[in-house]
C-alpha positions as CSV (number, residue, x, y, z in Angstrom):
1,M,29.9,-4.4,39.7
2,A,31.4,-7.5,38.0
3,R,32.5,-7.2,34.4
4,T,30.7,-9.4,31.9
5,P,32.6,-11.9,29.8
6,A,31.9,-9.8,26.7
7,A,33.4,-6.7,28.4
8,R,36.5,-8.7,29.4
9,A,36.8,-10.0,25.8
10,D,36.5,-6.4,24.5
11,D,39.3,-5.3,26.9
12,Q,41.5,-8.2,25.8
13,A,40.8,-7.5,22.1
14,W,41.7,-3.8,22.7
15,A,45.0,-4.8,24.5
16,V,45.9,-7.1,21.6
17,F,45.1,-4.4,19.1
18,E,47.2,-1.8,21.0
19,A,50.2,-4.2,21.2
20,E,50.0,-5.4,17.6
21,A,48.7,-2.5,15.5
22,L,49.5,0.7,17.2
23,P,53.3,0.4,17.0
24,H,52.9,0.4,13.2
25,V,50.7,3.6,12.9
26,D,53.6,5.8,11.7
27,R,54.6,3.4,9.0
28,L,51.0,2.9,7.9
29,F,50.6,6.7,7.7
30,R,53.8,7.1,5.7
31,L,52.7,4.4,3.3
32,E,49.3,5.9,2.8
33,L,50.9,9.3,2.3
34,W,53.1,7.8,-0.4
35,F,50.0,6.2,-2.1
36,E,47.7,9.2,-1.8
37,R,50.1,12.2,-2.1
38,N,47.6,14.1,0.0
39,R,48.0,14.4,3.8
40,A,44.2,14.6,4.5
41,E,43.4,11.6,2.3
42,A,46.3,9.6,3.9
43,E,45.0,10.4,7.4
44,D,41.5,9.3,6.5
45,L,42.7,6.1,4.9
46,A,45.0,5.2,7.8
47,A,42.2,5.9,10.3
48,T,39.8,3.7,8.3
49,V,42.3,0.9,8.2
50,L,42.9,1.1,11.9
51,L,39.2,1.1,12.6
52,A,38.7,-1.9,10.4
53,I,41.5,-3.8,12.1
54,G,40.2,-2.9,15.5
55,A,36.7,-4.0,14.6
56,A,37.9,-7.3,13.2
57,G,39.9,-7.9,16.3
58,A,36.9,-7.3,18.5
59,F,34.9,-9.7,16.3
60,W,37.5,-12.4,16.4
61,A,37.9,-12.1,20.2
62,R,34.2,-13.3,20.6
63,D,34.9,-16.8,19.1
C-alpha cells in the first residue's frame, strides 16, 4: 500500500525532530532538574517540552 503525502510528511517531521531535538535531551533534563530541584517534576517538564516541540514540528511540516 502506498504511503499518503501526509504520512510521508509525518515521517519527515519525525526524522527532523530526532535529528534536531533528541541530541539535546540530556541537557534539557539537567536544566529542568536545576530549575525544579525535583527529579519527577523535571522529567515531566522535559517530556512536556519534547512533546510540544514534536507536535509543533509535525504541524510545521504540513505547510
